[in-house]
C-alpha positions, 0 to 999 in steps of 0.5 A: 243707432238705438241700444235696446231698453231691458223694460221693453221686453216682454215674455209670454209662452216661451216668446221673447218680444220688444217694443210696442209693436211686440217684434219677435225677438227669440223663442226659448222652447228648450232647456239648455245653456242659452236662457232668457236672461243670458240671451237678453245680457248679450243682446244689450251689451252687443247689438242695436235694435236696428242691427239685430232687426235687420239680421232677423229680416236676413232670416238669421236665427236669434242664437246665430245672430248672437254667436256671429257677433261674439263667437267667444261669448258663445263657447264660453256658455257651452264650455260652462254648461257641459263642463 
């Protein structure tokens, strides 16, 4: 199981990609409670490269993958944003 390496993320035009082959990780289209920094921090903390991309291959949305793995984190971010 390979941990995510922060240095291998690239971001351009709203798209976050990972690794030398630039695999799609997430898209940040709208402003809201889940920004790129929070997303990457949670991704590195609780996921491996293999587990995350296996979920992506199963056609799950990026935020849903993080929410399912750590609902407390998700709810905390929502509560802080909407007060």
